[in-house]
Phi, psi and omega in degrees: 000080177260065186248120181290356178281345185258154172271138181243164173223159178265131177243154172223147180250178183300343180264011180062037175258139185253155180212146168267134189224131177296138184293337183280354177260145179296142180284129184293155177298138183094354180244154174220155183277136175220159173073200188278163165243127184175211179291161176304317180297317177300309179298317179295321178301316179297312181300315179297333179283318188266332183270080185270340177228111186280356178295131178303151183301319183294326176289320175299322177294317178295324176292322177293320176296319176297319176295320182296316177298316179299317179289331177291319181290333182283340182285000000 
């Protein structure tokens, strides 16, 4: 639903993934509103600014843990 006639909001989930969501629709479970409420372009600009790593949070954590283990073994 990419219609500029509607007002949008920015949502984020527990994996730190973002979505543009029409304000007239109920926010789905597991998501919360963050950032601006406004035009699609305004919301998209916010997402492009803050969502710099699209890797899900759980994957980033596993990668950090693996790097920590690797660095410990290298010492």
